[in-house]
C-alpha positions as a Markdown table, in Angstrom:
| # | Residue | x | y | z |
|---|---|---|---|---|
| 1 | Met | 34.7 | -7.0 | 7.0 |
| 2 | Ser | 37.5 | -9.0 | 5.4 |
| 3 | Lys | 40.9 | -7.4 | 5.0 |
| 4 | Lys | 41.6 | -5.8 | 1.6 |
| 5 | Leu | 44.5 | -7.5 | -0.2 |
| 6 | Val | 47.2 | -5.3 | -1.6 |
| 7 | Tyr | 50.0 | -6.5 | -3.9 |
| 8 | Ile | 53.3 | -4.5 | -4.0 |
| 9 | Val | 55.4 | -5.0 | -7.1 |
| 10 | Glu | 58.7 | -3.3 | -6.2 |
| 11 | Asp | 62.2 | -4.6 | -7.1 |
| 12 | Ser | 63.7 | -3.1 | -4.0 |
| 13 | Leu | 63.5 | -5.5 | -1.1 |
| 14 | Ser | 63.8 | -2.8 | 1.6 |
| 15 | Ser | 61.2 | -0.5 | 0.0 |
| 16 | Gly | 58.8 | -3.3 | -0.6 |
| 17 | Ala | 59.1 | -4.5 | 3.0 |
| 18 | Leu | 58.6 | -1.0 | 4.3 |
| 19 | Tyr | 55.4 | -0.5 | 2.2 |
| 20 | Cys | 54.1 | -3.9 | 3.4 |
| 21 | Ser | 54.8 | -3.0 | 7.0 |
| 22 | Gln | 53.1 | 0.4 | 6.8 |
| 23 | Leu | 49.9 | -1.0 | 5.2 |
| 24 | Glu | 49.7 | -4.1 | 7.5 |
| 25 | Ser | 49.8 | -1.8 | 10.5 |
| 26 | Leu | 46.5 | -0.3 | 9.2 |
| 27 | Gly | 44.8 | -3.6 | 8.7 |
| 28 | Tyr | 45.6 | -4.4 | 5.0 |
| 29 | Glu | 46.8 | -7.8 | 3.9 |
| 30 | Thr | 49.9 | -7.5 | 1.7 |
| 31 | Lys | 52.2 | -9.5 | -0.6 |
| 32 | His | 55.5 | -8.3 | -2.1 |
| 33 | Phe | 56.9 | -9.2 | -5.5 |
| 34 | Ile | 60.3 | -8.2 | -6.8 |
| 35 | Asp | 59.7 | -8.9 | -10.5 |
| 36 | Gly | 56.8 | -8.6 | -13.0 |
| 37 | Tyr | 56.4 | -12.3 | -13.9 |
| 38 | Ser | 55.9 | -13.4 | -10.3 |
| 39 | Ala | 53.3 | -10.7 | -9.9 |
| 40 | Leu | 51.5 | -11.9 | -13.1 |
| 41 | Val | 51.3 | -15.5 | -11.8 |
| 42 | Ala | 49.9 | -14.3 | -8.4 |
| 43 | Ile | 47.4 | -11.9 | -10.1 |
| 44 | Lys | 46.1 | -14.7 | -12.3 |
| 45 | Ala | 45.6 | -16.9 | -9.3 |
| 46 | Lys | 44.0 | -14.3 | -7.2 |
| 47 | Met | 43.1 | -10.7 | -8.0 |
| 48 | Pro | 43.8 | -8.3 | -5.1 |
| 49 | Ser | 41.9 | -5.1 | -4.4 |
| 50 | Val | 44.9 | -2.8 | -5.0 |
| 51 | Ile | 48.3 | -3.1 | -6.7 |
| 52 | Ile | 51.1 | -0.7 | -5.9 |
| 53 | Gln | 53.1 | -1.1 | -9.1 |
| 54 | Asp | 56.7 | 0.2 | -9.8 |
| 55 | Val | 57.2 | 1.2 | -13.4 |
| 56 | Cys | 60.8 | -0.1 | -13.7 |
| 57 | Leu | 61.2 | -3.8 | -13.0 |
| 58 | Pro | 64.2 | -6.1 | -13.8 |
| 59 | Asp | 62.3 | -8.4 | -16.2 |
| 60 | Ile | 59.3 | -6.6 | -17.8 |
| 61 | Ser | 57.8 | -3.1 | -17.7 |
| 62 | Gly | 55.3 | -2.3 | -15.0 |
| 63 | Leu | 53.1 | -1.1 | -17.9 |
| 64 | Glu | 52.8 | -4.7 | -19.1 |
| 65 | Val | 51.6 | -5.7 | -15.7 |
| 66 | Leu | 49.1 | -2.9 | -15.7 |
| 67 | Gln | 47.7 | -3.9 | -19.1 |
| 68 | Phe | 47.5 | -7.6 | -18.0 |
| 69 | Val | 45.5 | -6.5 | -14.9 |
| 70 | Asn | 43.0 | -4.4 | -17.0 |
| 71 | Arg | 42.3 | -7.4 | -19.3 |
| 72 | Gln | 41.1 | -9.5 | -16.4 |
| 73 | Glu | 37.6 | -9.6 | -15.0 |
| 74 | Ser | 37.1 | -7.3 | -12.0 |
| 75 | Pro | 40.6 | -5.8 | -12.3 |
| 76 | Ala | 42.4 | -4.3 | -9.3 |
| 77 | Arg | 43.1 | -0.6 | -8.9 |
| 78 | Val | 46.7 | 0.0 | -9.9 |
| 79 | Ile | 48.7 | 2.7 | -8.2 |
| 80 | Ile | 51.8 | 3.6 | -10.2 |
| 81 | Ile | 55.0 | 4.5 | -8.4 |
| 82 | Thr | 57.8 | 6.2 | -10.3 |
| 83 | Ser | 60.9 | 8.3 | -10.0 |
| 84 | Asn | 60.9 | 11.8 | -11.4 |
| 85 | Ser | 62.9 | 10.7 | -14.4 |
| 86 | Ser | 60.1 | 8.5 | -15.6 |
| 87 | Ile | 57.2 | 10.9 | -15.0 |
| 88 | Glu | 56.1 | 10.7 | -18.6 |
| 89 | Val | 55.9 | 6.9 | -18.4 |
| 90 | Ala | 53.7 | 7.3 | -15.4 |
| 91 | Val | 51.4 | 9.6 | -17.3 |
| 92 | Asp | 51.2 | 7.0 | -20.1 |
| 93 | Ala | 50.3 | 4.4 | -17.4 |
| 94 | Met | 47.4 | 6.5 | -16.2 |
| 95 | Arg | 46.1 | 6.7 | -19.8 |
| 96 | Leu | 46.3 | 2.9 | -19.9 |
| 97 | Gly | 43.9 | 2.7 | -16.9 |
| 98 | Gly | 46.1 | 3.3 | -13.8 |
| 99 | Phe | 44.2 | 4.6 | -10.8 |
| 100 | Asp | 46.8 | 7.0 | -9.4 |
| 101 | Phe | 50.5 | 7.6 | -9.5 |
| 102 | Ile | 53.0 | 8.6 | -6.9 |
| 103 | Glu | 56.4 | 10.1 | -7.4 |
| 104 | Lys | 59.4 | 8.8 | -5.5 |
| 105 | Pro | 60.4 | 9.7 | -2.8 |
| 106 | Phe | 57.0 | 9.8 | -1.1 |
| 107 | Asp | 56.0 | 9.6 | 2.5 |
| 108 | Arg | 53.7 | 7.0 | 4.2 |
| 109 | Glu | 50.7 | 9.3 | 4.2 |
| 110 | Arg | 50.8 | 9.8 | 0.5 |
| 111 | Met | 50.8 | 6.1 | -0.2 |
| 112 | Val | 48.2 | 5.3 | 2.5 |
| 113 | Thr | 45.9 | 8.1 | 1.1 |
| 114 | Ser | 46.1 | 6.7 | -2.4 |
| 115 | Val | 45.3 | 3.1 | -1.2 |
| 116 | Arg | 42.4 | 4.3 | 0.8 |
| 117 | Asn | 41.0 | 6.3 | -2.1 |
| 118 | Ala | 41.3 | 3.2 | -4.3 |
| 119 | Val | 39.4 | 1.1 | -1.8 |
| 120 | Lys | 36.8 | 3.9 | -1.4 |
| 121 | Gln | 36.1 | 3.9 | -5.1 |
| 122 | Ile | 35.8 | 0.1 | -5.2 |
| 123 | Asn | 33.2 | 0.4 | -2.4 |
| 124 | Leu | 31.4 | 3.2 | -4.2 |
| 125 | Glu | 31.2 | 1.3 | -7.5 |
| 126 | Ala | 29.9 | -1.8 | -5.7 |
| 127 | Lys | 27.0 | 0.4 | -4.4 |
| 128 | Val | 26.1 | 1.7 | -7.9 |
| 129 | Glu | 26.6 | -1.5 | -9.9 |
| 130 | Glu | 22.8 | -1.7 | -10.5 |
| 131 | Val | 22.9 | 1.7 | -12.3 |
| 132 | Asp | 23.1 | 1.4 | -16.1 |
| 133 | Met | 26.2 | 3.3 | -17.1 |
| 134 | Asp | 24.9 | 3.5 | -20.7 |
| 135 | Glu | 21.9 | 5.5 | -19.6 |
| 136 | Pro | 21.5 | 8.7 | -21.8 |
| 137 | Val | 22.8 | 11.9 | -20.4 |
| 138 | Lys | 20.1 | 14.1 | -19.0 |
| 139 | Ser | 18.9 | 16.6 | -21.6 |
| 140 | Asp | 19.6 | 19.6 | -19.4 |
| 141 | Met | 23.3 | 18.7 | -19.8 |
| 142 | Asn | 23.1 | 19.1 | -23.6 |
| 143 | Phe | 26.2 | 17.0 | -23.8 |
| 144 | Ile | 25.1 | 14.7 | -26.6 |
| 145 | Gly | 26.3 | 13.9 | -30.1 |
| 146 | Glu | 26.5 | 11.2 | -32.7 |
| 147 | Ser | 29.3 | 12.7 | -34.8 |
| 148 | Leu | 32.6 | 10.8 | -35.1 |
| 149 | Ala | 34.3 | 13.6 | -33.2 |
| 150 | Met | 32.0 | 13.4 | -30.3 |
| 151 | Gln | 32.1 | 9.6 | -30.2 |
| 152 | Thr | 35.9 | 9.9 | -29.8 |
| 153 | Val | 35.3 | 12.2 | -26.8 |
| 154 | Phe | 32.8 | 9.8 | -25.2 |
| 155 | Arg | 35.3 | 6.9 | -25.5 |
| 156 | Leu | 38.0 | 9.0 | -23.8 |
| 157 | Leu | 35.7 | 10.0 | -21.0 |
| 158 | Asp | 34.4 | 6.4 | -20.5 |
| 159 | Ser | 38.0 | 5.2 | -20.2 |
| 160 | Ala | 38.6 | 7.8 | -17.5 |
| 161 | Leu | 35.6 | 6.9 | -15.3 |
| 162 | Arg | 37.4 | 4.2 | -13.3 |
| 163 | Ser | 40.4 | 6.2 | -12.4 |
| 164 | Lys | 41.0 | 9.5 | -10.6 |
| 165 | Ala | 43.4 | 10.6 | -13.4 |
| 166 | Ser | 43.3 | 14.3 | -14.2 |
| 167 | Val | 41.4 | 15.2 | -17.4 |
| 168 | Phe | 42.4 | 18.3 | -19.4 |
| 169 | Val | 39.6 | 19.6 | -21.6 |
| 170 | Thr | 40.5 | 22.0 | -24.5 |
| 171 | Gly | 38.3 | 23.6 | -27.1 |
| 172 | Glu | 36.9 | 26.9 | -28.3 |
| 173 | Ser | 34.8 | 29.1 | -26.1 |
| 174 | Gly | 31.2 | 27.8 | -25.9 |
| 175 | Thr | 32.0 | 24.2 | -26.9 |
| 176 | Gly | 30.8 | 22.8 | -23.5 |
| 177 | Lys | 33.9 | 22.3 | -21.5 |
| 178 | Glu | 32.2 | 22.6 | -18.1 |
| 179 | Val | 29.3 | 20.4 | -19.2 |
| 180 | Cys | 31.9 | 17.8 | -20.3 |
| 181 | Ala | 33.3 | 17.9 | -16.7 |
| 182 | Gln | 29.8 | 17.5 | -15.3 |
| 183 | Tyr | 29.3 | 14.5 | -17.6 |
| 184 | Leu | 32.5 | 12.9 | -16.3 |
| 185 | His | 31.4 | 13.5 | -12.7 |
| 186 | His | 27.8 | 12.3 | -13.3 |
| 187 | Phe | 28.8 | 8.9 | -14.7 |
| 188 | Ser | 31.6 | 8.2 | -12.2 |
| 189 | Ala | 31.6 | 6.6 | -8.8 |
| 190 | Arg | 31.9 | 10.2 | -7.4 |
| 191 | Lys | 28.4 | 11.2 | -8.7 |
| 192 | Asn | 26.9 | 11.5 | -5.2 |
| 193 | Glu | 29.8 | 13.7 | -4.0 |
| 194 | Pro | 30.2 | 17.5 | -4.7 |
| 195 | Phe | 31.0 | 18.9 | -8.1 |
| 196 | Ile | 32.8 | 22.2 | -7.5 |
| 197 | Ala | 33.7 | 24.6 | -10.3 |
| 198 | Ile | 36.3 | 27.4 | -10.1 |
| 199 | Asn | 36.8 | 30.0 | -12.9 |
| 200 | Cys | 40.5 | 30.7 | -12.5 |
| 201 | Ala | 40.2 | 34.0 | -14.5 |
| 202 | Ala | 37.4 | 35.4 | -12.4 |
| 203 | Ile | 39.2 | 35.3 | -9.0 |
| 204 | Pro | 41.7 | 38.0 | -8.2 |
| 205 | Gly | 45.2 | 36.6 | -7.6 |
| 206 | Glu | 45.4 | 37.8 | -4.0 |
| 207 | Leu | 42.2 | 35.9 | -3.2 |
| 208 | Phe | 42.8 | 32.8 | -5.2 |
| 209 | Glu | 44.7 | 30.8 | -2.5 |
| 210 | Ser | 41.9 | 31.5 | 0.0 |
| 211 | Glu | 39.2 | 30.5 | -2.5 |
| 212 | Phe | 41.1 | 27.3 | -3.3 |
| 213 | Phe | 42.4 | 26.2 | 0.1 |
| 214 | Gly | 40.3 | 28.2 | 2.5 |
| 215 | His | 41.4 | 30.5 | 5.3 |
| 216 | Met | 41.3 | 31.0 | 9.1 |
| 217 | Lys | 39.6 | 33.8 | 10.8 |
| 218 | Gly | 41.8 | 36.9 | 11.0 |
| 219 | Ser | 44.4 | 35.5 | 8.5 |
| 220 | Phe | 44.0 | 38.7 | 6.4 |
| 221 | Ser | 41.8 | 41.8 | 6.2 |
| 222 | Gly | 38.2 | 40.7 | 5.6 |
| 223 | Ala | 38.6 | 37.2 | 7.0 |
| 224 | Phe | 35.9 | 37.5 | 9.6 |
| 225 | Ala | 35.4 | 33.7 | 10.0 |
| 226 | Asp | 37.0 | 30.4 | 9.2 |
| 227 | Arg | 36.2 | 29.3 | 5.7 |
| 228 | Lys | 36.6 | 26.1 | 3.7 |
| 229 | Gly | 38.1 | 26.3 | 0.3 |
| 230 | Ala | 37.0 | 24.6 | -2.9 |
| 231 | Val | 39.5 | 21.7 | -2.4 |
| 232 | Glu | 38.0 | 20.9 | 1.0 |
| 233 | Val | 34.4 | 21.3 | -0.1 |
| 234 | Ala | 35.0 | 19.0 | -3.1 |
| 235 | Asn | 36.5 | 16.2 | -1.0 |
| 236 | Gly | 35.4 | 12.9 | -2.5 |
| 237 | Gly | 34.0 | 14.6 | -5.6 |
| 238 | Thr | 35.2 | 16.5 | -8.6 |
| 239 | Leu | 37.0 | 19.8 | -8.8 |
| 240 | Phe | 36.7 | 21.7 | -12.1 |
| 241 | Leu | 39.2 | 24.4 | -12.9 |
| 242 | Asp | 38.0 | 26.5 | -15.8 |
| 243 | Glu | 40.4 | 28.8 | -17.7 |
| 244 | Ile | 43.3 | 27.1 | -16.0 |
| 245 | Cys | 45.9 | 28.9 | -18.1 |
| 246 | Glu | 44.9 | 32.2 | -16.5 |
| 247 | Met | 46.3 | 31.0 | -13.1 |
| 248 | Asp | 49.4 | 32.9 | -11.9 |
| 249 | Leu | 52.7 | 31.0 | -11.8 |
| 250 | Asn | 53.1 | 31.1 | -8.1 |
| 251 | Leu | 49.6 | 29.7 | -7.6 |
| 252 | Gln | 50.4 | 27.0 | -10.2 |
| 253 | Ala | 53.2 | 25.8 | -7.9 |
| 254 | Lys | 50.8 | 25.5 | -4.9 |
| 255 | Leu | 48.3 | 23.6 | -7.0 |
| 256 | Leu | 51.1 | 21.2 | -8.2 |
| 257 | Arg | 52.0 | 20.5 | -4.6 |
| 258 | Phe | 48.5 | 19.6 | -3.7 |
| 259 | Leu | 48.2 | 17.3 | -6.7 |
| 260 | Gln | 51.4 | 15.6 | -5.8 |
| 261 | Thr | 50.7 | 15.1 | -2.1 |
| 262 | Gly | 46.9 | 15.3 | -1.7 |
| 263 | Thr | 47.5 | 17.6 | 1.3 |
| 264 | Phe | 47.1 | 21.4 | 1.9 |
| 265 | Asn | 46.6 | 23.9 | 4.6 |
| 266 | Arg | 44.3 | 26.9 | 4.9 |
| 267 | Val | 45.6 | 30.4 | 4.7 |
| 268 | Gly | 46.7 | 31.4 | 8.2 |
| 269 | Ser | 47.0 | 27.8 | 9.5 |
| 270 | Ser | 49.9 | 25.3 | 9.6 |
| 271 | Asp | 47.5 | 22.3 | 10.1 |
| 272 | Ile | 47.9 | 19.8 | 7.3 |
| 273 | Leu | 44.6 | 18.7 | 5.8 |
| 274 | Gln | 43.8 | 16.1 | 3.1 |
| 275 | Ser | 41.4 | 16.0 | 0.3 |
| 276 | Asp | 40.6 | 13.3 | -2.4 |
| 277 | Val | 39.4 | 15.1 | -5.5 |
| 278 | Arg | 39.2 | 14.3 | -9.2 |
| 279 | Val | 40.6 | 17.3 | -11.0 |
| 280 | Val | 39.2 | 18.3 | -14.4 |
| 281 | Cys | 40.6 | 21.5 | -15.9 |
| 282 | Ala | 39.8 | 23.4 | -19.1 |
| 283 | Thr | 41.1 | 26.1 | -21.3 |
| 284 | Asn | 40.3 | 27.7 | -24.7 |
| 285 | Arg | 44.0 | 28.3 | -25.2 |
| 286 | His | 46.7 | 25.9 | -26.5 |
| 287 | Pro | 48.3 | 24.7 | -23.3 |
| 288 | Ala | 51.4 | 23.4 | -24.9 |
| 289 | Glu | 52.1 | 26.8 | -26.4 |
| 290 | Glu | 51.5 | 28.4 | -23.0 |
| 291 | Val | 54.2 | 26.1 | -21.6 |
| 292 | Gly | 56.6 | 27.0 | -24.4 |
| 293 | Glu | 56.0 | 30.7 | -23.7 |
| 294 | Gly | 56.8 | 30.2 | -20.0 |
| 295 | Arg | 53.3 | 31.1 | -18.9 |
| 296 | Phe | 52.3 | 27.7 | -17.6 |
| 297 | Arg | 54.5 | 25.3 | -15.6 |
| 298 | Glu | 55.6 | 22.2 | -17.6 |
| 299 | Asp | 55.5 | 19.9 | -14.6 |
| 300 | Leu | 51.9 | 21.0 | -13.8 |
| 301 | Tyr | 51.0 | 20.5 | -17.4 |
| 302 | Tyr | 52.1 | 16.9 | -17.3 |
| 303 | Arg | 50.3 | 16.3 | -14.1 |
| 304 | Leu | 47.0 | 17.7 | -15.4 |
| 305 | Asn | 47.2 | 16.5 | -19.0 |
| 306 | Val | 47.0 | 12.8 | -18.1 |
| 307 | Ile | 43.8 | 12.3 | -20.2 |
| 308 | Pro | 43.5 | 15.1 | -22.8 |
| 309 | Val | 40.1 | 15.7 | -24.3 |
| 310 | Gln | 39.7 | 18.0 | -27.3 |
| 311 | Leu | 36.1 | 19.2 | -27.8 |
| 312 | Pro | 35.3 | 19.8 | -31.4 |
| 313 | Ser | 33.8 | 23.1 | -32.5 |
| 314 | Leu | 30.1 | 23.0 | -33.4 |
| 315 | Arg | 30.7 | 23.7 | -37.1 |
| 316 | Asp | 32.7 | 20.5 | -37.2 |
| 317 | Arg | 30.0 | 18.3 | -35.8 |
| 318 | Gly | 27.6 | 18.0 | -38.8 |
| 319 | Lys | 24.1 | 16.9 | -37.9 |
| 320 | Asp | 24.9 | 17.1 | -34.2 |
| 321 | Ile | 23.9 | 20.8 | -34.7 |
| 322 | Leu | 20.2 | 19.7 | -35.2 |
| 323 | Leu | 20.4 | 17.1 | -32.5 |
| 324 | Leu | 21.5 | 19.8 | -30.0 |
| 325 | Ala | 19.1 | 22.4 | -31.4 |
| 326 | Asn | 16.1 | 20.1 | -30.8 |
| 327 | Ser | 17.3 | 19.2 | -27.3 |
| 328 | Ile | 17.8 | 22.9 | -26.5 |
| 329 | Leu | 14.4 | 23.8 | -28.0 |
| 330 | Ala | 12.7 | 21.2 | -25.8 |
| 331 | Asp | 14.4 | 22.7 | -22.7 |
| 332 | Lys | 13.6 | 26.3 | -23.5 |
| 333 | Asn | 10.1 | 25.5 | -24.6 |
| 334 | Lys | 9.4 | 23.8 | -21.2 |
| 335 | Ala | 11.1 | 26.6 | -19.2 |
| 336 | Asn | 9.0 | 29.3 | -21.0 |
| 337 | Asp | 5.7 | 27.4 | -21.2 |
| 338 | Lys | 5.6 | 27.5 | -25.0 |
| 339 | Asp | 4.2 | 25.1 | -27.6 |
| 340 | Phe | 7.1 | 24.9 | -30.1 |
| 341 | Ser | 7.8 | 21.3 | -31.2 |
| 342 | Gln | 10.1 | 21.6 | -34.2 |
| 343 | Leu | 12.4 | 23.7 | -36.4 |
| 344 | Ser | 11.2 | 24.4 | -40.0 |
| 345 | Pro | 13.2 | 22.8 | -42.8 |
| 346 | Asn | 14.5 | 26.2 | -43.8 |
| 347 | Val | 15.8 | 26.9 | -40.3 |
| 348 | Gln | 17.4 | 23.5 | -40.1 |
| 349 | Ser | 19.2 | 24.2 | -43.4 |
| 350 | Met | 20.4 | 27.6 | -42.2 |
| 351 | Phe | 21.6 | 26.1 | -38.9 |
| 352 | Leu | 23.6 | 23.4 | -40.8 |
| 353 | Gln | 25.2 | 26.0 | -43.1 |
| 354 | Tyr | 26.0 | 28.6 | -40.4 |
| 355 | Asp | 29.6 | 28.7 | -39.0 |
| 356 | Trp | 28.5 | 29.1 | -35.3 |
| 357 | Pro | 31.6 | 31.1 | -34.1 |
| 358 | Gly | 30.1 | 31.1 | -30.6 |
| 359 | Asn | 29.5 | 27.3 | -30.7 |
| 360 | Ile | 26.9 | 25.7 | -28.4 |
| 361 | Arg | 26.5 | 28.8 | -26.3 |
| 362 | Glu | 25.5 | 30.8 | -29.4 |
| 363 | Leu | 23.1 | 28.1 | -30.4 |
| 364 | Gln | 21.4 | 28.2 | -27.0 |
| 365 | Asn | 21.1 | 32.0 | -27.1 |
| 366 | Val | 19.6 | 32.0 | -30.6 |
| 367 | Ile | 17.0 | 29.4 | -29.7 |
| 368 | Glu | 16.1 | 31.0 | -26.4 |
| 369 | Asn | 15.7 | 34.4 | -28.1 |
| 370 | Met | 13.2 | 32.8 | -30.6 |
| 371 | Val | 11.3 | 30.9 | -28.0 |
| 372 | Val | 10.9 | 33.8 | -25.6 |
| 373 | Ile | 9.9 | 36.4 | -28.2 |
| 374 | Asn | 7.6 | 34.3 | -30.4 |
| 375 | Ser | 4.7 | 31.9 | -30.2 |
| 376 | Gly | 3.6 | 29.0 | -32.3 |
| 377 | Thr | 4.4 | 25.3 | -32.8 |
| 378 | Glu | 7.2 | 25.6 | -35.4 |
| 379 | Ile | 10.4 | 27.8 | -35.4 |
| 380 | Thr | 10.5 | 29.6 | -38.8 |
| 381 | Thr | 13.1 | 31.8 | -40.5 |
| 382 | Glu | 11.0 | 34.9 | -39.6 |
| 383 | Met | 11.7 | 34.3 | -36.0 |
| 384 | Leu | 15.5 | 34.3 | -36.3 |
| 385 | Pro | 17.2 | 37.2 | -34.5 |
| 386 | Asp | 18.2 | 40.1 | -36.7 |
| 387 | Thr | 21.8 | 39.5 | -35.8 |
| 388 | Phe | 21.8 | 35.9 | -36.8 |
| 389 | Gly | 24.4 | 35.0 | -39.4 |
| 390 | Lys | 25.5 | 38.6 | -39.7 |
| 391 | Asn | 29.1 | 39.9 | -39.0 |
| 392 | Asn | 29.6 | 42.9 | -36.8 |
| 393 | Leu | 31.1 | 44.7 | -39.8 |
| 394 | Lys | 29.4 | 44.7 | -43.2 |
| 395 | Leu | 30.7 | 46.1 | -46.5 |
| 396 | Pro | 28.0 | 48.2 | -48.2 |
| 397 | Ala | 27.3 | 47.3 | -51.8 |
| 398 | Lys | 29.5 | 49.3 | -54.2 |
| 399 | Thr | 27.3 | 51.8 | -56.0 |
| 400 | Glu | 29.9 | 54.2 | -57.4 |
| 401 | Arg | 33.6 | 53.6 | -58.0 |
| 402 | Thr | 34.2 | 57.2 | -56.8 |
| 403 | Ser | 32.9 | 56.3 | -53.3 |
| 404 | Asn | 35.0 | 53.4 | -52.1 |
| 405 | Lys | 35.4 | 54.2 | -48.4 |
| 406 | His | 32.9 | 54.0 | -45.6 |
| 407 | Ser | 33.0 | 54.8 | -41.9 |
| 408 | Leu | 31.7 | 52.5 | -39.2 |
| 409 | Gly | 32.4 | 53.7 | -35.7 |
| 410 | Asn | 36.2 | 54.1 | -35.3 |
| 411 | Val | 36.9 | 51.7 | -38.2 |
| 412 | Thr | 37.3 | 52.8 | -41.8 |
| 413 | Ile | 36.3 | 50.2 | -44.3 |
| 414 | Ser | 37.9 | 50.4 | -47.7 |
| 415 | Asn | 37.7 | 48.6 | -51.0 |
| 416 | Glu | 41.4 | 49.1 | -51.6 |
| 417 | Ile | 43.7 | 46.2 | -50.6 |
| 418 | Lys | 46.3 | 48.6 | -49.3 |
| 419 | Asp | 43.8 | 49.9 | -46.8 |
| 420 | Ile | 42.8 | 46.6 | -45.2 |
| 421 | Ile | 42.9 | 46.9 | -41.4 |
| 422 | Pro | 44.4 | 44.0 | -39.4 |
| 423 | Met | 41.8 | 42.0 | -37.6 |
| 424 | Trp | 43.3 | 42.5 | -34.2 |
| 425 | Leu | 42.9 | 46.3 | -34.7 |
| 426 | Val | 39.3 | 46.0 | -35.8 |
| 427 | Glu | 38.7 | 43.9 | -32.7 |
| 428 | Lys | 40.4 | 46.4 | -30.5 |
| 429 | Asn | 38.4 | 49.3 | -31.8 |
| 430 | Thr | 35.2 | 47.4 | -31.5 |
| 431 | Ile | 35.9 | 46.4 | -27.9 |
| 432 | Glu | 37.0 | 49.9 | -26.9 |
| 433 | Gln | 33.9 | 51.4 | -28.5 |
| 434 | Ala | 31.7 | 49.0 | -26.6 |
| 435 | Ile | 33.4 | 49.8 | -23.3 |
| 436 | Glu | 32.9 | 53.5 | -24.0 |
| 437 | Ile | 29.2 | 53.1 | -24.8 |
| 438 | Cys | 28.8 | 51.1 | -21.5 |
| 439 | Asp | 30.5 | 53.9 | -19.5 |
| 440 | Gly | 33.6 | 51.8 | -18.8 |
| 441 | Asn | 31.6 | 48.8 | -17.4 |
| 442 | Ile | 33.7 | 46.0 | -18.9 |
| 443 | Pro | 31.4 | 43.1 | -17.8 |
| 444 | Leu | 28.4 | 44.9 | -19.4 |
| 445 | Ala | 30.3 | 45.5 | -22.6 |
| 446 | Ala | 31.4 | 41.9 | -22.6 |
| 447 | Ala | 27.8 | 40.7 | -22.3 |
| 448 | His | 26.7 | 42.9 | -25.3 |
| 449 | Leu | 29.7 | 41.6 | -27.3 |
| 450 | Gly | 28.9 | 38.0 | -26.5 |
| 451 | Val | 32.2 | 37.2 | -24.9 |
| 452 | Ser | 33.4 | 36.8 | -21.3 |
| 453 | Ala | 34.8 | 39.7 | -19.3 |
| 454 | Ser | 38.0 | 37.6 | -18.8 |
| 455 | Thr | 38.5 | 37.5 | -22.6 |
| 456 | Ile | 38.4 | 41.3 | -22.7 |
| 457 | Tyr | 40.8 | 41.7 | -19.8 |
| 458 | Arg | 43.2 | 39.2 | -21.5 |
| 459 | Lys | 43.1 | 41.1 | -24.8 |
| 460 | Met | 43.6 | 44.4 | -23.1 |
| 461 | Lys | 46.7 | 43.0 | -21.3 |
| 462 | Ala | 48.0 | 41.7 | -24.6 |
| 463 | Trp | 47.6 | 45.2 | -26.2 |
| 464 | Gln | 49.4 | 46.8 | -23.3 |
| 465 | Asn | 52.3 | 44.3 | -23.7 |
| 466 | Gly | 52.5 | 44.8 | -27.4 |
| 467 | Ser | 51.4 | 41.2 | -28.3 |
| 468 | Val | 48.4 | 40.5 | -30.4 |
């Protein structure tokens, strides 16, 4: 097999010569350029496989070289190198189509790993060229949409496919953040490699490092055998970190180190291991606010938020509601061996007018409930669950002015403005009552309330700290 050609665009003669020497010792062919214009001429004459591109050059910006490369046919993979002072510029470069970025100073292994990953992706894409990248998403993903908001999301994801840049997905609970990550994985060159998902809120802090990086036998109580962590299992594929803002600060530092170096070690071992993963993370919080409040590391935020994707709420997606509803109906119909083929016009109208506070997850639950319990060929309004479209708290109709207060559980509902109860307190009372009914079983209470257990734990912590 012919040698892979690597261009190094670095204004330091000594650094450029060092990079060339290190790569040539591994069988790569290299050329070194000390300014941007010389690199542009060479790129136009012959496109290399990989370009190691410094951001700061004496004549033009490295970003201009990157943009020129990506306008060409069969562009090279561009690895951005930058000093810490220009980290935000490097993040912008990734958004413009860079493959990876490395912060100076870096060691030989970090650079070599990045080049190898770039070549590996080129080879993978060559094997799947015959696959139509415009093929529709499988219906079981339910990641579809024709609204302007979703078309924006699809354009962002399509631009991310060719790089290994981290993607940060935000949006309300139930909007499909994990399915978004699966979509990105399914249509990338990594589709035949593992997709590993970790819920950062569901793993106790003391076990998170073991779950993430693995451990050696006897490294702690209960470690009865060597175990690979998610990072190692996901090598070559995609690592999805859900509820990333729930991660403890000390664990955030270890994640950052892995993202910067591509290396890690199992708990109880000093052996340095490597893993090439595409990181996609998600949260229903506002990450910038978490950074401002000191609960999330700013440097980790910049490292993860290379390609930000904001998923719209279902109520903001217009007729996508019916598109999703019909897709989900077909799935549930097949799974339950039923004969439903459509939603009645009245049901369609109600779906379009409903606010869907639980988003797609709520839509799935409503349709599954109707399909499982009923029979027929058309979903009608009589089949809708009793709880559909109704709030947990309802004000009874006023029959007499003398009776203007009503009791519901621990909450007193009043028709007087002065007696309005803050929403957080209503929520707190409702949650505490559900936990009491479920004999203290928080996961069970969460299931009945239609939220995740981690949401309840988070709210309980906020109440204890006096923040609502």
